[in-house]
Backbone as XML, in Angstrom:
<?xml version="1.0"?>
<chain id="A" units="angstrom">
  <residue number="1" name="UNK">
    <atom name="N" x="-13.112" y="-79.559" z="-18.375"/>
    <atom name="CA" x="-11.764" y="-79.184" z="-18.830"/>
    <atom name="C" x="-11.955" y="-77.811" z="-19.732"/>
  </residue>
  <residue number="2" name="UNK">
    <atom name="N" x="-11.047" y="-76.953" z="-19.409"/>
    <atom name="CA" x="-11.218" y="-75.601" z="-20.213"/>
    <atom name="C" x="-10.314" y="-75.673" z="-21.324"/>
  </residue>
  <residue number="3" name="UNK">
    <atom name="N" x="-10.863" y="-75.578" z="-22.626"/>
    <atom name="CA" x="-10.079" y="-75.593" z="-23.794"/>
    <atom name="C" x="-10.001" y="-74.129" z="-24.478"/>
  </residue>
  <residue number="4" name="UNK">
    <atom name="N" x="-9.045" y="-73.943" z="-25.187"/>
    <atom name="CA" x="-8.923" y="-72.676" z="-25.766"/>
    <atom name="C" x="-9.150" y="-72.679" z="-27.260"/>
  </residue>
  <residue number="5" name="UNK">
    <atom name="N" x="-9.800" y="-71.883" z="-27.821"/>
    <atom name="CA" x="-10.215" y="-71.761" z="-29.236"/>
    <atom name="C" x="-9.267" y="-70.631" z="-29.791"/>
  </residue>
  <residue number="6" name="UNK">
    <atom name="N" x="-9.399" y="-70.463" z="-31.089"/>
    <atom name="CA" x="-8.613" y="-69.406" z="-31.817"/>
    <atom name="C" x="-9.078" y="-68.080" z="-31.546"/>
  </residue>
  <residue number="7" name="UNK">
    <atom name="N" x="-10.456" y="-67.852" z="-31.049"/>
    <atom name="CA" x="-10.851" y="-66.633" z="-30.804"/>
    <atom name="C" x="-10.404" y="-66.032" z="-29.446"/>
  </residue>
  <residue number="8" name="UNK">
    <atom name="N" x="-9.915" y="-66.802" z="-28.570"/>
    <atom name="CA" x="-9.262" y="-66.380" z="-27.244"/>
    <atom name="C" x="-8.208" y="-65.406" z="-27.375"/>
  </residue>
  <residue number="9" name="UNK">
    <atom name="N" x="-8.247" y="-64.540" z="-26.298"/>
    <atom name="CA" x="-7.310" y="-63.332" z="-26.356"/>
    <atom name="C" x="-6.006" y="-63.947" z="-26.429"/>
  </residue>
  <residue number="10" name="UNK">
    <atom name="N" x="-5.510" y="-64.896" z="-25.818"/>
    <atom name="CA" x="-4.278" y="-65.493" z="-25.848"/>
    <atom name="C" x="-4.092" y="-66.617" z="-26.859"/>
  </residue>
  <residue number="11" name="UNK">
    <atom name="N" x="-3.036" y="-66.473" z="-27.516"/>
    <atom name="CA" x="-2.762" y="-67.584" z="-28.447"/>
    <atom name="C" x="-1.825" y="-68.571" z="-28.231"/>
  </residue>
  <residue number="12" name="UNK">
    <atom name="N" x="-1.454" y="-69.460" z="-29.044"/>
    <atom name="CA" x="-0.415" y="-70.355" z="-28.588"/>
    <atom name="C" x="0.911" y="-69.820" z="-28.635"/>
  </residue>
  <residue number="13" name="UNK">
    <atom name="N" x="1.040" y="-68.750" z="-29.363"/>
    <atom name="CA" x="2.431" y="-67.944" z="-29.434"/>
    <atom name="C" x="2.635" y="-67.163" z="-28.252"/>
  </residue>
  <residue number="14" name="UNK">
    <atom name="N" x="1.627" y="-66.664" z="-27.537"/>
    <atom name="CA" x="1.693" y="-65.838" z="-26.351"/>
    <atom name="C" x="2.323" y="-66.625" z="-25.346"/>
  </residue>
  <residue number="15" name="UNK">
    <atom name="N" x="2.766" y="-65.782" z="-24.255"/>
    <atom name="CA" x="3.428" y="-66.275" z="-23.024"/>
    <atom name="C" x="2.367" y="-66.935" z="-22.329"/>
  </residue>
  <residue number="16" name="UNK">
    <atom name="N" x="2.695" y="-68.273" z="-21.845"/>
    <atom name="CA" x="1.881" y="-69.081" z="-21.239"/>
    <atom name="C" x="2.450" y="-69.222" z="-19.835"/>
  </residue>
  <residue number="17" name="UNK">
    <atom name="N" x="1.803" y="-68.845" z="-18.640"/>
    <atom name="CA" x="2.498" y="-68.960" z="-17.479"/>
    <atom name="C" x="2.439" y="-70.393" z="-16.957"/>
  </residue>
  <residue number="18" name="UNK">
    <atom name="N" x="3.589" y="-70.716" z="-16.419"/>
    <atom name="CA" x="3.620" y="-72.026" z="-15.676"/>
    <atom name="C" x="3.826" y="-71.783" z="-14.235"/>
  </residue>
  <residue number="19" name="UNK">
    <atom name="N" x="2.728" y="-72.442" z="-13.507"/>
    <atom name="CA" x="2.580" y="-72.341" z="-12.084"/>
    <atom name="C" x="3.522" y="-73.311" z="-11.341"/>
  </residue>
  <residue number="20" name="UNK">
    <atom name="N" x="4.122" y="-72.889" z="-10.376"/>
    <atom name="CA" x="5.167" y="-73.789" z="-9.630"/>
    <atom name="C" x="4.425" y="-74.628" z="-8.565"/>
  </residue>
  <residue number="21" name="UNK">
    <atom name="N" x="3.230" y="-74.121" z="-8.253"/>
    <atom name="CA" x="2.569" y="-75.047" z="-7.151"/>
    <atom name="C" x="1.108" y="-74.584" z="-7.313"/>
  </residue>
  <residue number="22" name="UNK">
    <atom name="N" x="0.265" y="-75.330" z="-6.541"/>
    <atom name="CA" x="-1.121" y="-75.243" z="-6.659"/>
    <atom name="C" x="-1.542" y="-73.921" z="-5.879"/>
  </residue>
  <residue number="23" name="UNK">
    <atom name="N" x="-0.688" y="-73.506" z="-4.764"/>
    <atom name="CA" x="-0.915" y="-72.506" z="-4.168"/>
    <atom name="C" x="-0.803" y="-71.107" z="-4.843"/>
  </residue>
  <residue number="24" name="UNK">
    <atom name="N" x="0.253" y="-71.188" z="-5.859"/>
    <atom name="CA" x="0.313" y="-69.896" z="-6.818"/>
    <atom name="C" x="-0.849" y="-69.865" z="-7.708"/>
  </residue>
  <residue number="25" name="UNK">
    <atom name="N" x="-1.277" y="-71.028" z="-8.101"/>
    <atom name="CA" x="-2.485" y="-70.878" z="-9.160"/>
    <atom name="C" x="-3.763" y="-70.556" z="-8.221"/>
  </residue>
  <residue number="26" name="UNK">
    <atom name="N" x="-3.902" y="-71.039" z="-7.014"/>
    <atom name="CA" x="-5.085" y="-70.579" z="-6.096"/>
    <atom name="C" x="-4.992" y="-68.964" z="-5.975"/>
  </residue>
  <residue number="27" name="UNK">
    <atom name="N" x="-3.796" y="-68.459" z="-5.627"/>
    <atom name="CA" x="-3.605" y="-66.977" z="-5.533"/>
    <atom name="C" x="-4.205" y="-66.269" z="-6.807"/>
  </residue>
  <residue number="28" name="UNK">
    <atom name="N" x="-3.774" y="-66.818" z="-7.740"/>
    <atom name="CA" x="-4.395" y="-66.218" z="-9.193"/>
    <atom name="C" x="-5.844" y="-66.209" z="-9.314"/>
  </residue>
  <residue number="29" name="UNK">
    <atom name="N" x="-6.361" y="-67.301" z="-8.892"/>
    <atom name="CA" x="-7.751" y="-67.597" z="-9.093"/>
    <atom name="C" x="-8.521" y="-66.526" z="-8.000"/>
  </residue>
  <residue number="30" name="UNK">
    <atom name="N" x="-7.796" y="-66.412" z="-6.785"/>
    <atom name="CA" x="-8.515" y="-65.533" z="-5.800"/>
    <atom name="C" x="-8.498" y="-64.104" z="-6.294"/>
  </residue>
  <residue number="31" name="UNK">
    <atom name="N" x="-7.575" y="-63.700" z="-7.096"/>
    <atom name="CA" x="-7.511" y="-62.379" z="-7.615"/>
    <atom name="C" x="-8.530" y="-61.978" z="-8.422"/>
  </residue>
  <residue number="32" name="UNK">
    <atom name="N" x="-9.265" y="-62.845" z="-8.989"/>
    <atom name="CA" x="-10.347" y="-62.580" z="-9.703"/>
    <atom name="C" x="-10.324" y="-62.765" z="-11.273"/>
  </residue>
  <residue number="33" name="UNK">
    <atom name="N" x="-11.436" y="-62.683" z="-11.914"/>
    <atom name="CA" x="-11.502" y="-63.115" z="-13.266"/>
    <atom name="C" x="-10.817" y="-62.016" z="-14.142"/>
  </residue>
  <residue number="34" name="UNK">
    <atom name="N" x="-10.685" y="-60.778" z="-13.556"/>
    <atom name="CA" x="-9.716" y="-59.845" z="-14.306"/>
    <atom name="C" x="-8.448" y="-60.064" z="-14.463"/>
  </residue>
  <residue number="35" name="UNK">
    <atom name="N" x="-7.771" y="-60.933" z="-13.522"/>
    <atom name="CA" x="-6.427" y="-61.299" z="-13.743"/>
    <atom name="C" x="-6.119" y="-62.079" z="-14.991"/>
  </residue>
  <residue number="36" name="UNK">
    <atom name="N" x="-5.104" y="-61.559" z="-15.846"/>
    <atom name="CA" x="-4.866" y="-62.069" z="-17.039"/>
    <atom name="C" x="-4.502" y="-63.689" z="-17.057"/>
  </residue>
  <residue number="37" name="UNK">
    <atom name="N" x="-4.051" y="-64.209" z="-15.935"/>
    <atom name="CA" x="-3.747" y="-65.554" z="-16.010"/>
    <atom name="C" x="-4.631" y="-66.407" z="-15.451"/>
  </residue>
  <residue number="38" name="UNK">
    <atom name="N" x="-5.956" y="-65.895" z="-15.168"/>
    <atom name="CA" x="-7.111" y="-66.428" z="-14.463"/>
    <atom name="C" x="-7.419" y="-68.001" z="-15.077"/>
  </residue>
  <residue number="39" name="UNK">
    <atom name="N" x="-7.647" y="-67.976" z="-16.353"/>
    <atom name="CA" x="-7.960" y="-69.194" z="-17.130"/>
    <atom name="C" x="-6.726" y="-70.241" z="-17.076"/>
  </residue>
  <residue number="40" name="UNK">
    <atom name="N" x="-5.544" y="-69.713" z="-17.158"/>
    <atom name="CA" x="-4.514" y="-70.642" z="-16.981"/>
    <atom name="C" x="-4.362" y="-71.323" z="-15.731"/>
  </residue>
  <residue number="41" name="UNK">
    <atom name="N" x="-4.608" y="-70.525" z="-14.711"/>
    <atom name="CA" x="-4.672" y="-71.136" z="-13.277"/>
    <atom name="C" x="-5.818" y="-72.079" z="-13.123"/>
  </residue>
  <residue number="42" name="UNK">
    <atom name="N" x="-6.804" y="-71.775" z="-13.644"/>
    <atom name="CA" x="-8.074" y="-72.836" z="-13.718"/>
    <atom name="C" x="-7.785" y="-74.076" z="-14.333"/>
  </residue>
  <residue number="43" name="UNK">
    <atom name="N" x="-6.950" y="-73.972" z="-15.509"/>
    <atom name="CA" x="-6.625" y="-75.153" z="-16.178"/>
    <atom name="C" x="-5.643" y="-75.944" z="-15.478"/>
  </residue>
  <residue number="44" name="UNK">
    <atom name="N" x="-4.553" y="-75.249" z="-14.756"/>
    <atom name="CA" x="-3.545" y="-75.831" z="-13.997"/>
    <atom name="C" x="-4.201" y="-76.800" z="-12.822"/>
  </residue>
  <residue number="45" name="UNK">
    <atom name="N" x="-5.223" y="-76.120" z="-12.132"/>
    <atom name="CA" x="-5.874" y="-76.769" z="-11.048"/>
    <atom name="C" x="-6.759" y="-78.025" z="-11.548"/>
  </residue>
  <residue number="46" name="UNK">
    <atom name="N" x="-7.509" y="-77.641" z="-12.565"/>
    <atom name="CA" x="-8.438" y="-78.854" z="-13.033"/>
    <atom name="C" x="-7.465" y="-79.794" z="-13.569"/>
  </residue>
  <residue number="47" name="UNK">
    <atom name="N" x="-6.345" y="-79.732" z="-14.125"/>
    <atom name="CA" x="-5.682" y="-80.882" z="-14.469"/>
    <atom name="C" x="-5.073" y="-81.669" z="-13.348"/>
  </residue>
  <residue number="48" name="UNK">
    <atom name="N" x="-4.831" y="-80.955" z="-12.290"/>
    <atom name="CA" x="-4.227" y="-81.786" z="-11.241"/>
    <atom name="C" x="-5.252" y="-82.167" z="-10.080"/>
  </residue>
  <residue number="49" name="UNK">
    <atom name="N" x="-6.420" y="-81.818" z="-10.389"/>
    <atom name="CA" x="-7.533" y="-82.231" z="-9.336"/>
    <atom name="C" x="-7.765" y="-83.603" z="-9.199"/>
  </residue>
  <residue number="50" name="UNK">
    <atom name="N" x="-8.145" y="-84.109" z="-8.097"/>
    <atom name="CA" x="-8.452" y="-85.487" z="-7.900"/>
    <atom name="C" x="-9.916" y="-85.795" z="-8.429"/>
  </residue>
  <residue number="51" name="UNK">
    <atom name="N" x="-10.072" y="-87.109" z="-8.939"/>
    <atom name="CA" x="-11.212" y="-87.443" z="-9.525"/>
    <atom name="C" x="-12.483" y="-86.980" z="-8.789"/>
  </residue>
  <residue number="52" name="UNK">
    <atom name="N" x="-12.608" y="-87.091" z="-7.354"/>
    <atom name="CA" x="-13.847" y="-86.695" z="-6.565"/>
    <atom name="C" x="-13.873" y="-85.263" z="-6.837"/>
  </residue>
  <residue number="53" name="UNK">
    <atom name="N" x="-12.985" y="-84.465" z="-6.949"/>
    <atom name="CA" x="-13.092" y="-82.838" z="-7.043"/>
    <atom name="C" x="-13.690" y="-82.713" z="-8.382"/>
  </residue>
  <residue number="54" name="UNK">
    <atom name="N" x="-13.293" y="-83.329" z="-9.631"/>
    <atom name="CA" x="-13.749" y="-83.187" z="-10.710"/>
    <atom name="C" x="-15.136" y="-83.592" z="-10.899"/>
  </residue>
  <residue number="55" name="UNK">
    <atom name="N" x="-15.570" y="-84.547" z="-10.251"/>
    <atom name="CA" x="-16.972" y="-85.089" z="-10.147"/>
    <atom name="C" x="-17.814" y="-84.308" z="-9.585"/>
  </residue>
  <residue number="56" name="UNK">
    <atom name="N" x="-17.303" y="-83.443" z="-8.470"/>
    <atom name="CA" x="-18.125" y="-82.466" z="-7.739"/>
    <atom name="C" x="-18.345" y="-81.347" z="-8.514"/>
  </residue>
  <residue number="57" name="UNK">
    <atom name="N" x="-17.274" y="-80.936" z="-9.221"/>
    <atom name="CA" x="-17.364" y="-79.589" z="-10.216"/>
    <atom name="C" x="-18.468" y="-79.935" z="-11.283"/>
  </residue>
  <residue number="58" name="UNK">
    <atom name="N" x="-18.310" y="-81.129" z="-11.880"/>
    <atom name="CA" x="-19.433" y="-81.457" z="-12.910"/>
    <atom name="C" x="-20.821" y="-81.550" z="-12.261"/>
  </residue>
  <residue number="59" name="UNK">
    <atom name="N" x="-20.955" y="-82.115" z="-11.031"/>
    <atom name="CA" x="-22.261" y="-81.983" z="-10.399"/>
    <atom name="C" x="-22.818" y="-80.585" z="-10.075"/>
  </residue>
  <residue number="60" name="UNK">
    <atom name="N" x="-21.756" y="-79.565" z="-9.585"/>
    <atom name="CA" x="-22.253" y="-78.099" z="-9.395"/>
    <atom name="C" x="-22.679" y="-77.593" z="-10.725"/>
  </residue>
  <residue number="61" name="UNK">
    <atom name="N" x="-22.085" y="-77.944" z="-11.746"/>
    <atom name="CA" x="-22.394" y="-77.413" z="-12.924"/>
    <atom name="C" x="-23.762" y="-77.787" z="-13.559"/>
  </residue>
  <residue number="62" name="UNK">
    <atom name="N" x="-24.111" y="-79.157" z="-13.304"/>
    <atom name="CA" x="-25.446" y="-79.565" z="-13.740"/>
    <atom name="C" x="-26.525" y="-79.017" z="-12.827"/>
  </residue>
  <residue number="63" name="UNK">
    <atom name="N" x="-26.128" y="-78.831" z="-11.393"/>
    <atom name="CA" x="-27.123" y="-78.163" z="-10.668"/>
    <atom name="C" x="-27.450" y="-76.740" z="-10.997"/>
  </residue>
  <residue number="64" name="UNK">
    <atom name="N" x="-26.675" y="-76.094" z="-11.329"/>
    <atom name="CA" x="-26.588" y="-74.710" z="-11.667"/>
    <atom name="C" x="-27.362" y="-74.646" z="-12.998"/>
  </residue>
  <residue number="65" name="UNK">
    <atom name="N" x="-27.286" y="-75.331" z="-14.163"/>
    <atom name="CA" x="-28.174" y="-75.299" z="-15.202"/>
    <atom name="C" x="-29.628" y="-75.934" z="-14.825"/>
  </residue>
  <residue number="66" name="UNK">
    <atom name="N" x="-29.717" y="-76.678" z="-14.145"/>
    <atom name="CA" x="-31.009" y="-77.218" z="-13.691"/>
    <atom name="C" x="-31.895" y="-76.169" z="-12.947"/>
  </residue>
  <residue number="67" name="UNK">
    <atom name="N" x="-31.110" y="-75.389" z="-12.093"/>
    <atom name="CA" x="-31.757" y="-74.305" z="-11.423"/>
    <atom name="C" x="-32.071" y="-73.293" z="-12.405"/>
  </residue>
  <residue number="68" name="UNK">
    <atom name="N" x="-31.294" y="-73.028" z="-13.466"/>
    <atom name="CA" x="-31.636" y="-71.994" z="-14.366"/>
    <atom name="C" x="-32.884" y="-72.352" z="-14.967"/>
  </residue>
  <residue number="69" name="UNK">
    <atom name="N" x="-33.004" y="-73.562" z="-15.413"/>
    <atom name="CA" x="-34.319" y="-74.106" z="-16.142"/>
    <atom name="C" x="-35.394" y="-74.004" z="-15.308"/>
  </residue>
  <residue number="70" name="UNK">
    <atom name="N" x="-35.245" y="-74.295" z="-14.091"/>
    <atom name="CA" x="-36.383" y="-74.324" z="-13.043"/>
    <atom name="C" x="-36.857" y="-72.916" z="-12.875"/>
  </residue>
  <residue number="71" name="UNK">
    <atom name="N" x="-35.971" y="-71.948" z="-12.810"/>
    <atom name="CA" x="-36.470" y="-70.576" z="-12.605"/>
    <atom name="C" x="-37.175" y="-70.098" z="-13.819"/>
  </residue>
  <residue number="72" name="UNK">
    <atom name="N" x="-36.666" y="-70.406" z="-15.019"/>
    <atom name="CA" x="-37.491" y="-69.939" z="-16.170"/>
    <atom name="C" x="-38.796" y="-70.735" z="-16.374"/>
  </residue>
  <residue number="73" name="UNK">
    <atom name="N" x="-38.827" y="-71.857" z="-15.630"/>
    <atom name="CA" x="-40.145" y="-72.774" z="-15.799"/>
    <atom name="C" x="-40.960" y="-71.968" z="-14.889"/>
  </residue>
  <residue number="74" name="UNK">
    <atom name="N" x="-40.500" y="-71.441" z="-13.778"/>
    <atom name="CA" x="-41.478" y="-70.763" z="-12.715"/>
    <atom name="C" x="-42.111" y="-69.570" z="-13.306"/>
  </residue>
  <residue number="75" name="UNK">
    <atom name="N" x="-41.257" y="-68.805" z="-14.225"/>
    <atom name="CA" x="-41.679" y="-67.715" z="-14.860"/>
    <atom name="C" x="-42.926" y="-68.011" z="-15.737"/>
  </residue>
  <residue number="76" name="UNK">
    <atom name="N" x="-42.884" y="-69.057" z="-16.422"/>
    <atom name="CA" x="-43.963" y="-69.473" z="-17.404"/>
    <atom name="C" x="-44.111" y="-70.797" z="-17.374"/>
  </residue>
  <residue number="77" name="UNK">
    <atom name="N" x="-44.915" y="-71.292" z="-16.216"/>
    <atom name="CA" x="-45.434" y="-72.732" z="-16.038"/>
    <atom name="C" x="-46.154" y="-73.515" z="-17.053"/>
  </residue>
  <residue number="78" name="UNK">
    <atom name="N" x="-46.894" y="-72.526" z="-17.828"/>
    <atom name="CA" x="-47.793" y="-73.309" z="-18.888"/>
    <atom name="C" x="-46.860" y="-73.811" z="-20.035"/>
  </residue>
  <residue number="79" name="UNK">
    <atom name="N" x="-45.699" y="-73.286" z="-20.302"/>
    <atom name="CA" x="-44.852" y="-73.806" z="-21.329"/>
    <atom name="C" x="-43.758" y="-74.415" z="-20.882"/>
  </residue>
  <residue number="80" name="UNK">
    <atom name="N" x="-43.164" y="-75.564" z="-21.580"/>
    <atom name="CA" x="-41.963" y="-76.119" z="-21.007"/>
    <atom name="C" x="-40.784" y="-75.388" z="-21.415"/>
  </residue>
  <residue number="81" name="UNK">
    <atom name="N" x="-39.762" y="-75.495" z="-20.806"/>
    <atom name="CA" x="-38.442" y="-74.661" z="-20.925"/>
    <atom name="C" x="-37.744" y="-75.511" z="-22.304"/>
  </residue>
  <residue number="82" name="UNK">
    <atom name="N" x="-37.518" y="-74.655" z="-23.208"/>
    <atom name="CA" x="-36.765" y="-75.188" z="-24.355"/>
    <atom name="C" x="-35.564" y="-74.132" z="-24.458"/>
  </residue>
  <residue number="83" name="UNK">
    <atom name="N" x="-34.375" y="-74.637" z="-24.540"/>
    <atom name="CA" x="-33.095" y="-73.692" z="-24.870"/>
    <atom name="C" x="-33.172" y="-73.285" z="-26.208"/>
  </residue>
  <residue number="84" name="UNK">
    <atom name="N" x="-33.011" y="-72.007" z="-26.481"/>
    <atom name="CA" x="-32.991" y="-71.533" z="-27.877"/>
    <atom name="C" x="-31.725" y="-71.682" z="-28.411"/>
  </residue>
  <residue number="85" name="UNK">
    <atom name="N" x="-31.480" y="-72.100" z="-29.662"/>
    <atom name="CA" x="-30.239" y="-72.311" z="-30.217"/>
    <atom name="C" x="-29.603" y="-70.957" z="-30.326"/>
  </residue>
  <residue number="86" name="UNK">
    <atom name="N" x="-28.260" y="-70.797" z="-30.438"/>
    <atom name="CA" x="-27.626" y="-69.726" z="-30.379"/>
    <atom name="C" x="-27.665" y="-68.872" z="-31.754"/>
  </residue>
  <residue number="87" name="UNK">
    <atom name="N" x="-28.224" y="-69.645" z="-32.968"/>
    <atom name="CA" x="-28.344" y="-69.028" z="-34.197"/>
    <atom name="C" x="-29.547" y="-68.347" z="-34.337"/>
  </residue>
  <residue number="88" name="UNK">
    <atom name="N" x="-30.497" y="-68.627" z="-33.392"/>
    <atom name="CA" x="-31.939" y="-68.190" z="-33.472"/>
    <atom name="C" x="-32.052" y="-66.802" z="-32.893"/>
  </residue>
  <residue number="89" name="UNK">
    <atom name="N" x="-32.666" y="-65.875" z="-33.650"/>
    <atom name="CA" x="-32.908" y="-64.521" z="-32.971"/>
    <atom name="C" x="-34.109" y="-64.522" z="-32.271"/>
  </residue>
  <residue number="90" name="UNK">
    <atom name="N" x="-34.126" y="-63.701" z="-31.208"/>
    <atom name="CA" x="-35.314" y="-63.623" z="-30.284"/>
    <atom name="C" x="-36.355" y="-62.922" z="-31.169"/>
  </residue>
  <residue number="91" name="UNK">
    <atom name="N" x="-37.528" y="-63.259" z="-30.762"/>
    <atom name="CA" x="-38.770" y="-62.543" z="-31.386"/>
    <atom name="C" x="-38.658" y="-61.090" z="-31.042"/>
  </residue>
  <residue number="92" name="UNK">
    <atom name="N" x="-39.229" y="-60.317" z="-32.048"/>
    <atom name="CA" x="-39.302" y="-58.840" z="-31.907"/>
    <atom name="C" x="-40.137" y="-58.312" z="-30.926"/>
  </residue>
  <residue number="93" name="UNK">
    <atom name="N" x="-39.920" y="-57.161" z="-30.463"/>
    <atom name="CA" x="-40.778" y="-56.628" z="-29.319"/>
    <atom name="C" x="-42.279" y="-56.140" z="-29.796"/>
  </residue>
  <residue number="94" name="UNK">
    <atom name="N" x="-42.276" y="-55.992" z="-31.037"/>
    <atom name="CA" x="-43.602" y="-55.455" z="-31.563"/>
    <atom name="C" x="-44.128" y="-56.509" z="-32.754"/>
  </residue>
  <residue number="95" name="UNK">
    <atom name="N" x="-45.494" y="-56.595" z="-32.723"/>
    <atom name="CA" x="-46.145" y="-57.388" z="-33.876"/>
    <atom name="C" x="-46.304" y="-56.466" z="-35.097"/>
  </residue>
  <residue number="96" name="UNK">
    <atom name="N" x="-46.810" y="-57.021" z="-36.100"/>
    <atom name="CA" x="-46.966" y="-56.269" z="-37.376"/>
    <atom name="C" x="-48.080" y="-55.231" z="-37.151"/>
  </residue>
  <residue number="97" name="UNK">
    <atom name="N" x="-49.089" y="-55.642" z="-36.362"/>
    <atom name="CA" x="-50.301" y="-54.796" z="-36.146"/>
    <atom name="C" x="-49.630" y="-53.477" z="-35.375"/>
  </residue>
  <residue number="98" name="UNK">
    <atom name="N" x="-48.984" y="-53.695" z="-34.460"/>
    <atom name="CA" x="-48.230" y="-52.662" z="-33.701"/>
    <atom name="C" x="-47.570" y="-51.677" z="-34.503"/>
  </residue>
  <residue number="99" name="UNK">
    <atom name="N" x="-46.723" y="-52.275" z="-35.343"/>
    <atom name="CA" x="-45.899" y="-51.563" z="-36.306"/>
    <atom name="C" x="-46.850" y="-50.525" z="-37.179"/>
  </residue>
  <residue number="100" name="UNK">
    <atom name="N" x="-47.933" y="-51.151" z="-37.680"/>
    <atom name="CA" x="-48.719" y="-50.492" z="-38.559"/>
    <atom name="C" x="-49.470" y="-49.426" z="-37.876"/>
  </residue>
  <residue number="101" name="UNK">
    <atom name="N" x="-49.888" y="-49.618" z="-36.701"/>
    <atom name="CA" x="-50.522" y="-48.633" z="-35.724"/>
    <atom name="C" x="-49.427" y="-47.278" z="-35.572"/>
  </residue>
  <residue number="102" name="UNK">
    <atom name="N" x="-48.260" y="-47.769" z="-35.374"/>
    <atom name="CA" x="-47.186" y="-46.654" z="-35.057"/>
    <atom name="C" x="-46.905" y="-46.026" z="-36.311"/>
  </residue>
  <residue number="103" name="UNK">
    <atom name="N" x="-47.004" y="-46.634" z="-37.415"/>
    <atom name="CA" x="-46.783" y="-45.923" z="-38.746"/>
    <atom name="C" x="-48.000" y="-44.893" z="-39.056"/>
  </residue>
  <residue number="104" name="UNK">
    <atom name="N" x="-49.256" y="-45.413" z="-38.838"/>
    <atom name="CA" x="-50.342" y="-44.421" z="-38.982"/>
    <atom name="C" x="-50.280" y="-43.346" z="-38.105"/>
  </residue>
  <residue number="105" name="UNK">
    <atom name="N" x="-50.067" y="-43.554" z="-36.806"/>
    <atom name="CA" x="-50.076" y="-42.320" z="-35.918"/>
    <atom name="C" x="-48.942" y="-41.468" z="-36.173"/>
  </residue>
  <residue number="106" name="UNK">
    <atom name="N" x="-47.712" y="-42.031" z="-36.484"/>
    <atom name="CA" x="-46.635" y="-41.219" z="-36.879"/>
    <atom name="C" x="-46.852" y="-40.258" z="-38.212"/>
  </residue>
  <residue number="107" name="UNK">
    <atom name="N" x="-47.679" y="-40.869" z="-39.171"/>
    <atom name="CA" x="-48.139" y="-40.198" z="-40.296"/>
    <atom name="C" x="-48.911" y="-39.094" z="-40.015"/>
  </residue>
  <residue number="108" name="UNK">
    <atom name="N" x="-49.993" y="-39.371" z="-39.156"/>
    <atom name="CA" x="-51.029" y="-38.326" z="-38.783"/>
    <atom name="C" x="-50.296" y="-37.119" z="-37.868"/>
  </residue>
  <residue number="109" name="UNK">
    <atom name="N" x="-49.430" y="-37.419" z="-37.062"/>
    <atom name="CA" x="-48.588" y="-36.358" z="-36.426"/>
    <atom name="C" x="-47.677" y="-35.483" z="-37.193"/>
  </residue>
  <residue number="110" name="UNK">
    <atom name="N" x="-47.025" y="-36.235" z="-38.329"/>
    <atom name="CA" x="-46.291" y="-35.656" z="-39.198"/>
    <atom name="C" x="-47.043" y="-34.709" z="-40.182"/>
  </residue>
  <residue number="111" name="UNK">
    <atom name="N" x="-48.169" y="-35.103" z="-40.470"/>
    <atom name="CA" x="-48.969" y="-34.387" z="-41.227"/>
    <atom name="C" x="-49.626" y="-33.136" z="-40.498"/>
  </residue>
  <residue number="112" name="UNK">
    <atom name="N" x="-49.784" y="-33.268" z="-39.208"/>
    <atom name="CA" x="-50.440" y="-32.163" z="-38.362"/>
    <atom name="C" x="-49.242" y="-31.166" z="-38.175"/>
  </residue>
  <residue number="113" name="UNK">
    <atom name="N" x="-48.097" y="-31.541" z="-38.048"/>
    <atom name="CA" x="-46.903" y="-30.550" z="-37.797"/>
    <atom name="C" x="-46.688" y="-29.803" z="-39.193"/>
  </residue>
  <residue number="114" name="UNK">
    <atom name="N" x="-46.914" y="-30.580" z="-40.370"/>
    <atom name="CA" x="-46.716" y="-29.897" z="-41.652"/>
    <atom name="C" x="-47.700" y="-28.971" z="-41.859"/>
  </residue>
  <residue number="115" name="UNK">
    <atom name="N" x="-49.050" y="-29.305" z="-41.515"/>
    <atom name="CA" x="-50.202" y="-28.381" z="-41.563"/>
    <atom name="C" x="-50.026" y="-27.155" z="-40.744"/>
  </residue>
  <residue number="116" name="UNK">
    <atom name="N" x="-49.650" y="-27.386" z="-39.385"/>
    <atom name="CA" x="-49.268" y="-26.140" z="-38.507"/>
    <atom name="C" x="-48.186" y="-25.133" z="-39.208"/>
  </residue>
  <residue number="117" name="UNK">
    <atom name="N" x="-47.059" y="-25.793" z="-39.574"/>
    <atom name="CA" x="-46.204" y="-24.994" z="-40.153"/>
    <atom name="C" x="-46.633" y="-24.253" z="-41.410"/>
  </residue>
  <residue number="118" name="UNK">
    <atom name="N" x="-47.440" y="-24.998" z="-42.247"/>
    <atom name="CA" x="-47.834" y="-24.342" z="-43.449"/>
    <atom name="C" x="-48.721" y="-23.149" z="-43.141"/>
  </residue>
  <residue number="119" name="UNK">
    <atom name="N" x="-49.574" y="-23.274" z="-42.108"/>
    <atom name="CA" x="-50.506" y="-22.338" z="-41.705"/>
    <atom name="C" x="-49.795" y="-20.993" z="-41.048"/>
  </residue>
  <residue number="120" name="UNK">
    <atom name="N" x="-48.682" y="-21.279" z="-40.533"/>
    <atom name="CA" x="-47.886" y="-20.244" z="-39.921"/>
    <atom name="C" x="-47.093" y="-19.617" z="-40.940"/>
  </residue>
  <residue number="121" name="UNK">
    <atom name="N" x="-46.664" y="-20.174" z="-41.877"/>
    <atom name="CA" x="-46.074" y="-19.607" z="-42.955"/>
    <atom name="C" x="-47.047" y="-18.580" z="-43.844"/>
  </residue>
  <residue number="122" name="UNK">
    <atom name="N" x="-48.281" y="-19.108" z="-44.032"/>
    <atom name="CA" x="-49.383" y="-18.356" z="-44.800"/>
    <atom name="C" x="-49.594" y="-17.060" z="-44.165"/>
  </residue>
  <residue number="123" name="UNK">
    <atom name="N" x="-49.749" y="-17.167" z="-42.626"/>
    <atom name="CA" x="-50.143" y="-15.963" z="-41.920"/>
    <atom name="C" x="-49.002" y="-15.106" z="-41.861"/>
  </residue>
  <residue number="124" name="UNK">
    <atom name="N" x="-47.815" y="-15.502" z="-41.966"/>
    <atom name="CA" x="-46.630" y="-14.624" z="-41.928"/>
    <atom name="C" x="-46.487" y="-13.755" z="-43.319"/>
  </residue>
  <residue number="125" name="UNK">
    <atom name="N" x="-46.827" y="-14.135" z="-44.469"/>
    <atom name="CA" x="-46.745" y="-13.697" z="-45.796"/>
    <atom name="C" x="-47.821" y="-12.575" z="-45.874"/>
  </residue>
</chain>
């Protein structure tokens, strides 16, 4: 079941379309997710769906999430798949040693540029 939160684009005060039939809701769904009433059409159809259809949708969602987990496991078979919580930041692209190496190399190149500019200024004078 699709539920709305306060962060959704449409609020409870906004216009909420009422579909006269399942056919009109299906036409809205076929128009694509860019259609402004797409979520409302999906809610309308899910509320009126038969229990077997709801079960089929739930099974399809479970299959999709298990396939995603298997695909991730195929990339890294040595470590088990663990879903990262939404509040946890991903690991940075560089280690501390790599940052230190970049800092040293950047300092060397900056010093080299200053030395070249300094020598050029001395020769001009």
